[in-house]
N, C-alpha and C positions, 0 to 999 in steps of 0.2 A: 504494500500500499504506500502510496506517495504522501510524505509528510510535507505539508504547506504551512506549518507553523513558521510565523515570522514573515510570511509573504503577504503583503498587504494591497488589496484592490483586486478587482476582477481580471483586469489586463495583465497584471503581473502574474497572478495564479494561472491564467490560460498560458502565458509565455512559459512558465515553469513546467506546467503539464506537457506542452508540446514537446519539451526536450526529452521526454520519458516515452513518447510514442513509438511503437516499434513498426508501424506501417506507413505507407506514403500518403495516407488521407486522414484528415481529422473531420470528424462529424460532432457538431456542437448540439447540446440539448440543455437549455437552461433549467433550473431546478424545478419550476413549476409548470413546465410545458410537457407536451405529450407527443409521441411519434405514433403513427399507425404502424402496425407489425411489418408490413411490406415496404416501408419507406426507403430503406437502404437498397433493397433488392431492385426497386424501380429506378433509383438514382445511379446505380453502378453502371448502367448501360450508357450514360453520358460522360462518365468520367475521363474516357480516352479523348474526347473532343473539346472538354471544358475545364477550366481551372476552378471554378465555383459552381456547384450545382445546388440550387434550392428548390422548394416546392412551394405551391400554393397553400394557404392556411385558413384556419378558422380561429377567429378571435373568440374566447369565452371568459367567462367571469362577470366583471362589470359591464362588458359589452359583449354582444354576440353578433358577429357579422363576418363576412369573407372580405378582407381588405382588396382594394383594386391594385393588384400587382401587375407589372409587366410579365408576361408568360412567354415560354419557348425561349429562342435565342435572344439575348438582351443586348445584341450589338447595336440596334437603334434605339434603345431605352435612354431616356434622360435621367441619369442617376442624380441630378441637381434638383430635379423636381421633388423627389422623395426618396427614402431608403427603399431599394428595390428588393432587397433579400431579407427574409425573415431569418434571424440569427440561428434559432434553433432548428431551421430547416436546412441550414448549410452544410455541404460536404466540400472540404477545401484541400487542394494539394498541400501537403505538410510544409514543404519549403517556402510556402507563401504565408504561412502564418506567423504574424507578429503583430500584437496589439500595442498601440501606443497608450501608455498609462496616464497621459495628461488629458485624456478625454473620458467623459462619461459615455459618450456615444461611440465608443471604440469600434463597434462593428461597422457603422456607417463610414468612419474614417478609413477602415481597412478596405471597404469596397471601393471608395473613391481613389484610394491610393492603387489599388490593383488595377482598376479601370484605367487609370492615367499610364500605368505601365504596360497597357496593352493586354492584359489578361482577359480571358473570355468567361462569360456568365450564362447560365442557363436556368430557368425556373420551370418545373413541372407544372402542368396545368392541375393535376390531381391534388386534392386537399390531403396531405400526408402529415401535416403537422398541425397541432392545436396550441395556440399561443395564449397563455392567460393574461388577461389585462385586469389589474386591480389598482384603482386610483390611489390607493394608500401605500403602494409600493416605494421602496426607497427611490427608484428611478422616476416614477410618475409624479412624485411630489416636488421635484425640481424643474426649474426652467432651463431647457438646454439649447435656446434658440441662440445664444451669443456664440456657443461652442460649434453648432451646426453652421452658422454664418461664417466663422473663422475657418472651419473645415472646407467648406465650399469655396472661399477665397483662395486658399492654399492650392486646391486641385483644379481650378478653373484654367 
């Protein structure tokens, strides 16, 4: 078991965990989110052609809806309009995994950085991930607009 005592923050914990991954891909699952049992099986088909493979999702908890995400090949998607990948849906090539600890929106910063670096993205249309939304979460009780604006400025 990996000992993360002394590691502070989500990004630092992710970066430390990736060092211990034995395989070429990393699949993320936030603590209160849920995967369908066949999620990885459906995504693996796309891993030879794309660097990041996500899925459509269902929000549940305080909100119940399917967000409007770009689906299929995301080459033409506008990553500056909104975050196009649900973090818990993503499978990423391990060598691309590094999260910047200065941001609370570390996943969005990663997608913009990878996009600027010419990496490829795909979102399956199937709803294979359920993402819990609760307004009292540590993330949802903060205003991230300044960080998002800064990240967009950096990667435009």
